[in-house]
C-alpha positions in Angstrom: -5.3 18.6 14.9 -7.6 17.3 12.1 -6.3 15.4 9.1 -7.7 14.3 5.8 -6.5 12.0 3.0 -5.2 14.1 0.2 -4.4 11.2 -2.2 -3.9 7.5 -2.5 -1.8 6.2 -5.4 0.4 3.4 -6.7 3.0 3.3 -9.5 1.1 0.3 -10.9 -1.7 2.3 -12.4 -3.0 5.9 -13.0 -6.6 4.9 -11.9 -6.9 3.0 -8.7 -10.7 2.8 -9.0 -10.4 0.3 -11.9 -7.1 -1.4 -10.9 -6.9 -5.2 -10.3 -3.7 -7.1 -9.9 -2.8 -9.7 -12.5 -3.3 -12.6 -10.0 -5.9 -11.6 -7.4 -4.7 -14.5 -5.1 -1.0 -13.5 -5.0 -0.1 -9.8 -5.1 1.8 -7.1 -3.5 1.0 -3.5 -4.5 3.1 -0.6 -3.4 1.0 2.4 -2.2 1.5 6.0 -1.3 -0.9 7.8 1.0 -0.8 11.6 1.4 -2.4 13.0 4.6 -2.6 16.7 5.4 -4.7 19.2 7.3 -8.1 20.2 5.8 -8.0 23.2 3.5 -4.2 23.0 2.9 -2.3 21.9 -0.1 0.1 18.9 0.2 0.8 16.8 3.2 2.9 14.0 4.5 3.5 10.8 2.5 3.2 7.3 4.0 4.4 4.4 1.9 3.2 0.8 2.4 2.4 -2.3 0.5 -1.0 -4.1 0.3 -0.2 -7.8 0.0 -2.3 -11.0 -0.2 -1.9 -13.7 2.4 -0.6 -16.1 -0.3 2.0 -13.5 -1.3 3.3 -13.2 2.3 3.3 -17.0 2.6 5.5 -17.2 -0.5 8.0 -14.8 1.1 8.5 -17.1 4.2 11.8 -19.0 4.1 12.5 -22.0 6.2 13.5 -21.0 9.7 13.4 -17.2 9.0 11.2 -14.5 10.4 9.1 -12.6 7.9 9.2 -8.8 8.5 5.9 -7.3 7.6 6.5 -3.7 8.6 4.7 -1.3 6.3 2.6 -4.1 4.9 -1.2 -4.6 5.0 
């Protein structure tokens, strides 16, 4: 099976091409990626977050494990 990206979006902006987080050093942006077969409409959605290393470091609590599933 072949697949293609149908769309990539975030609730934080309507235009990803020109989007920049408020603080480029500390951010976490929720994303939705839609992937489907070529020539078809629609597809399957995959949700994840794009996070900076400093954002992830700020999430770490003393002695706890940071779960980073669905985060890039």
